[in-house]
Backbone as numpy.savetxt, mean C-alpha at the origin, in Angstrom:
# Nx Ny Nz CAx CAy CAz Cx Cy Cz
19.62 19.06 8.25 19.37 18.15 7.15 18.09 17.35 7.39
17.83 17.01 8.67 16.64 16.25 9.01 15.36 17.02 8.73
15.39 18.33 8.95 14.21 19.15 8.71 13.89 19.23 7.22
14.92 19.31 6.40 14.70 19.35 4.95 14.11 18.04 4.47
14.65 16.92 4.99 14.15 15.60 4.59 12.69 15.43 5.02
12.33 15.87 6.23 10.95 15.79 6.70 10.03 16.65 5.84
10.48 17.84 5.53 9.68 18.72 4.66 9.45 18.07 3.30
10.48 17.46 2.74 10.35 16.81 1.44 9.39 15.64 1.51
9.45 14.85 2.59 8.53 13.72 2.75 7.09 14.20 2.81
6.85 15.24 3.62 5.49 15.76 3.74 5.00 16.38 2.44
5.88 16.99 1.70 5.53 17.56 0.42 5.12 16.46 -0.57
5.86 15.36 -0.60 5.53 14.23 -1.48 4.20 13.61 -1.06
3.98 13.42 0.24 2.72 12.86 0.72 1.56 13.77 0.35
1.73 15.07 0.50 0.68 16.02 0.12 0.39 15.96 -1.37
1.44 15.86 -2.20 1.25 15.80 -3.65 0.51 14.52 -4.04
0.82 13.41 -3.40 0.13 12.15 -3.69 -1.34 12.24 -3.28
-1.60 12.81 -2.10 -2.98 12.96 -1.63 -3.76 13.90 -2.55
-3.13 14.98 -2.97 -3.79 15.91 -3.88 -4.09 15.24 -5.22
-3.13 14.48 -5.73 -3.36 13.76 -6.97 -4.49 12.75 -6.85
-4.56 12.05 -5.72 -5.65 11.11 -5.49 -7.00 11.80 -5.42
-7.03 12.94 -4.74 -8.29 13.69 -4.64 -8.75 14.19 -6.01
-7.82 14.71 -6.80 -8.18 15.16 -8.15 -8.62 14.00 -9.02
-7.96 12.86 -8.88 -8.35 11.66 -9.63 -9.78 11.25 -9.27
-10.09 11.25 -7.98 -11.44 10.87 -7.53 -12.48 11.87 -8.02
-12.14 13.15 -8.05 -13.10 14.14 -8.52 -13.35 14.03 -10.03
-12.32 13.69 -10.78 -12.48 13.60 -12.24 -13.22 12.33 -12.67
-13.25 11.30 -11.82 -13.94 10.04 -12.13 -15.11 9.88 -11.16
-16.12 10.71 -11.35 -17.21 10.76 -10.38 -18.43 9.93 -10.78
-18.32 9.09 -11.80 -19.45 8.26 -12.20 -19.76 7.26 -11.09
-21.05 7.11 -10.74 -21.39 6.15 -9.68 -21.19 4.72 -10.19
-20.69 3.87 -9.30 -20.39 2.49 -9.67 -20.66 1.59 -8.48
-21.31 0.46 -8.75 -21.54 -0.55 -7.73 -20.74 -1.78 -8.13
-19.89 -2.26 -7.23 -19.04 -3.41 -7.52 -19.77 -4.67 -7.06
-19.79 -5.69 -7.92 -20.45 -6.94 -7.60 -19.40 -7.93 -7.10
-19.33 -8.11 -5.78 -18.45 -9.10 -5.21 -19.15 -10.46 -5.31
-18.46 -11.53 -5.00 -19.05 -12.86 -5.16 -20.27 -13.04 -4.26
-20.17 -12.63 -3.02 -21.26 -12.88 -2.08 -22.11 -11.65 -1.75
-21.70 -10.50 -2.20 -22.44 -9.29 -1.84 -22.25 -8.22 -2.91
-23.13 -7.23 -2.86 -23.02 -6.05 -3.73 -22.56 -4.88 -2.88
-21.75 -4.05 -3.45 -21.26 -2.88 -2.72 -22.22 -1.72 -2.90
-22.11 -0.73 -2.03 -22.90 0.49 -2.26 -22.34 1.25 -3.46
-23.15 2.09 -4.03 -22.69 2.89 -5.17 -21.78 4.01 -4.68
-20.54 3.96 -5.11 -19.56 5.00 -4.84 -18.98 5.45 -6.17
-18.24 6.53 -6.16 -17.67 7.03 -7.41 -16.57 6.08 -7.91
-16.39 6.04 -9.20 -15.38 5.19 -9.81 -13.98 5.52 -9.28
-13.69 6.79 -9.14 -12.38 7.20 -8.63 -12.13 6.71 -7.22
-13.16 6.75 -6.38 -13.01 6.27 -5.01 -12.76 4.77 -4.98
-13.49 4.01 -5.82 -13.26 2.56 -5.89 -11.84 2.26 -6.34
-11.37 2.98 -7.34 -10.02 2.72 -7.84 -8.96 3.04 -6.78
-9.15 4.12 -6.05 -8.21 4.47 -4.99 -8.26 3.44 -3.88
-9.46 2.98 -3.51 -9.58 1.95 -2.47 -8.89 0.66 -2.88
-9.10 0.23 -4.12 -8.47 -1.01 -4.58 -6.95 -0.85 -4.72
-6.49 0.33 -5.10 -5.06 0.59 -5.17 -4.44 0.51 -3.77
-5.10 1.13 -2.78 -4.60 1.09 -1.41 -4.61 -0.34 -0.87
-5.68 -1.10 -1.16 -5.74 -2.49 -0.72 -4.62 -3.31 -1.34
-4.37 -3.12 -2.62 -3.28 -3.83 -3.28 -1.92 -3.47 -2.72
-1.72 -2.19 -2.41 -0.45 -1.76 -1.81 -0.26 -2.39 -0.43
-1.32 -2.41 0.37 -1.22 -3.02 1.70 -0.96 -4.52 1.61
-1.64 -5.20 0.69 -1.39 -6.63 0.51 0.04 -6.89 0.03
0.55 -6.04 -0.83 1.92 -6.16 -1.29 2.91 -5.97 -0.16
2.66 -4.98 0.70 3.53 -4.76 1.86 3.49 -5.95 2.81
2.30 -6.50 3.03 2.16 -7.64 3.93 2.92 -8.86 3.39
2.73 -9.18 2.12 3.39 -10.36 1.57 4.90 -10.18 1.51
5.36 -8.99 1.16 6.81 -8.78 1.13 7.40 -8.81 2.53
6.65 -8.31 3.52 7.13 -8.37 4.91 7.24 -9.81 5.38
6.28 -10.65 5.00 6.35 -12.06 5.37 7.54 -12.75 4.71
7.80 -12.41 3.46 8.95 -13.00 2.77 10.26 -12.55 3.41
10.36 -11.28 3.73 11.59 -10.76 4.34 11.80 -11.39 5.71
10.73 -11.58 6.48 10.86 -12.22 7.79 11.37 -13.65 7.64
10.90 -14.35 6.63 11.39 -15.71 6.39 12.86 -15.72 6.01
13.27 -14.80 5.18 14.68 -14.71 4.79 15.56 -14.36 6.00
15.07 -13.48 6.86 15.86 -13.12 8.04 16.00 -14.30 9.00
14.92 -15.08 9.16 15.02 -16.28 10.01 16.02 -17.27 9.43
15.95 -17.47 8.12 16.89 -18.38 7.46 18.33 -17.89 7.60
18.54 -16.59 7.44 19.88 -16.02 7.59 20.39 -16.19 9.02
19.50 -15.98 10.00 19.91 -16.14 11.40 20.29 -17.59 11.69
19.54 -18.55 11.14 19.89 -19.96 11.33 21.22 -20.28 10.69
21.48 -19.76 9.49 22.74 -20.02 8.82 23.92 -19.39 9.56
23.74 -18.18 10.07 24.80 -17.53 10.84 25.07 -18.28 12.14
24.02 -18.79 12.76 24.18 -19.57 13.99 24.93 -20.87 13.71
24.58 -21.53 12.59 25.26 -22.77 12.22 26.72 -22.50 11.87
26.99 -21.35 11.25 28.36 -20.99 10.90 29.20 -20.72 12.14
28.59 -20.09 13.14 29.32 -19.80 14.38 29.68 -21.08 15.13
28.84 -22.10 15.01 29.12 -23.38 15.69 30.27 -24.12 15.05
30.44 -23.96 13.75 31.49 -24.71 13.06 32.80 -23.97 12.96
């Protein structure tokens, strides 16, 4: 069962990577992003969109991980207080 699950995971990862590559190829217009303090190099529109999507996903994972860690600490304190009483 573990081998089937691993194969399915790798298949999904491959499909996502293939979809991202096709998306980047179809949106090949050069684009320079103007940040507040600097200008970016000209890259394709598809590459910029994929980069910003990945950055947003990583920031979402980071913030949700911080929230979950806070909830776990709070739960541990409550369980400790319950054990004392």
